[in-house]
N, C-alpha and C positions, 0 to 999 in steps of 0.2 A: 284201434277204432276210437272215435271220440264218443264219450257217453252222452253228450248233448245231442249229437247227430243221431244217435241210436234211440233217443227219447227216454233215456234212463233217468235224467235229471235236467234241471235248468242251468243256464250258464252262471247265474248268480249263486246257485248251490255249489257248483263246481269250483268257482272262484273262492268261496268261503272255505271250503274244505282244503283247498291248496294252501291258502294263507294260514289256516290253523295248523296244518302239518309242517309248514315251513318255519313257524316261530320257534320250535324246539331245536331247530338245526342251527349250528354255529354259522356265523356270517362268513362268506367267502371273501378273503382278502386277495386282491389281484396284485401282482408284482408291478410296482410303480416305476421301475427302472432304477438307475443309479440315484443315490441321494447326495446331499451336500457333503463336502469334506469337512471333518471336524475343525473347529476354530484353532485347536492346538497346532494343526498342520499348516493352516493358512497364515498364522501370525508369527511363525518362526522367522528369525532374521535371515536375510538373504545376503550372502557374502561375495558372490561372484561379481566382479567388475570387469566388463569387456574393455579391452585396451584400444580397439580400433573399430571403425565403421564396418569393415568387412567381417569382423567377428560377430557382430550383431545381425547385420542384414545379408551377409554373404557378398560374394563378388558380383558385380553387374555383368550382364552378358555383353559380349563384344558387338559393337555396332558395325554394320556393313558400310563400306566407304560410299559416300554420297557422290554421285557423278554431277559435275557442274553442268548446268543447263545454259543455253544461250540466253542472252538478255531478251526479254519480251518487251516490245514497245507497241504503242497504240497503232501505228501504221501497219505493222506486220500482222496484227490480230484482225484488223478490219479490211485488209487488202483483199482477202478472199470474198468478202461480202459484196465487193463492187462487181464481181462477176455475176451475181444473182440479180435478175431484173424482176421487179415487181409488176404484176399484171394489174392494170387499173381498169 
């Protein structure tokens, strides 16, 4: 139960006592996740030299054969539009 709700003290008194009791307690340090790698590891020389494009980027996926399409000309595109009649 809340002492303020029960009327035992005011909210200001409760906050003061909570702060007073918390100051003797050590600060809680939360885990911040992975940290930076030390400079000694990141500044070491790098000796690997790839010899071809495939060693660096891997081989490219095989492309599907492209089917050749018929030539498209203006008359074949607009020929179907002649069938439509506009209502005026």
